N, C-alpha and C positions, 0 to 999 in steps of 0.2 A: 677184481679182474673183471667184473663186466661194466663197471662203473668207469673203470679205464679205457674200454673199449666203445662206451657210450659218448667218449667227451672224444675219445680222438675220433670215430666218424663225424662228429657233430660241428668240430674244427678241423675239421681235415678234410676227411674222404667225401662228404655229401659236396664240397665246397669246387671240388675241381674234377677233370677225367686225367686219364696219364694217357699217352699216345704207346706208350710201353711197359712193360712190366720193370725194366729197368728201372723207370723214373719214376713208377709209383714207390720200388723198394728205395729209391733212393733219397724220396720224400719222407714216407713211413722212418726213414732212419735220422733225419735230420729233426723230424717231429719231436721222438723221441729219447732223443739224446741228448737236443739241444731246447726243447722246452719243458719237456714230462720230469726228466732229472734232473735239469739245471733249476728249472724258475718256479714249477709248481707246488705248492705247498700239500703236504700229506697230512690228512687228520691224522691216520694209523701210525706216523710218524711222529707226533708230538708239532704239526707243523712246519716241519724243516723240509728240505729236497732230498730226495734218496741219496744223493751224490756224499753230504755231509754227515749222512745216516749209515752210510756204509764206512766212512773214514771212523767213525765213533764204534 
């Protein structure tokens, strides 16, 4: 989890400021669902993304 939060902060949080909490929630959700779960390869899953790992 520490690695995930570090990556999240480097790639998203430290790159911008949000005017409202709802904007931040929207962007965080989009990052997690769009990038982390569907594109980023995870070492502990055998270098596949979480989405196909859950299907197997």
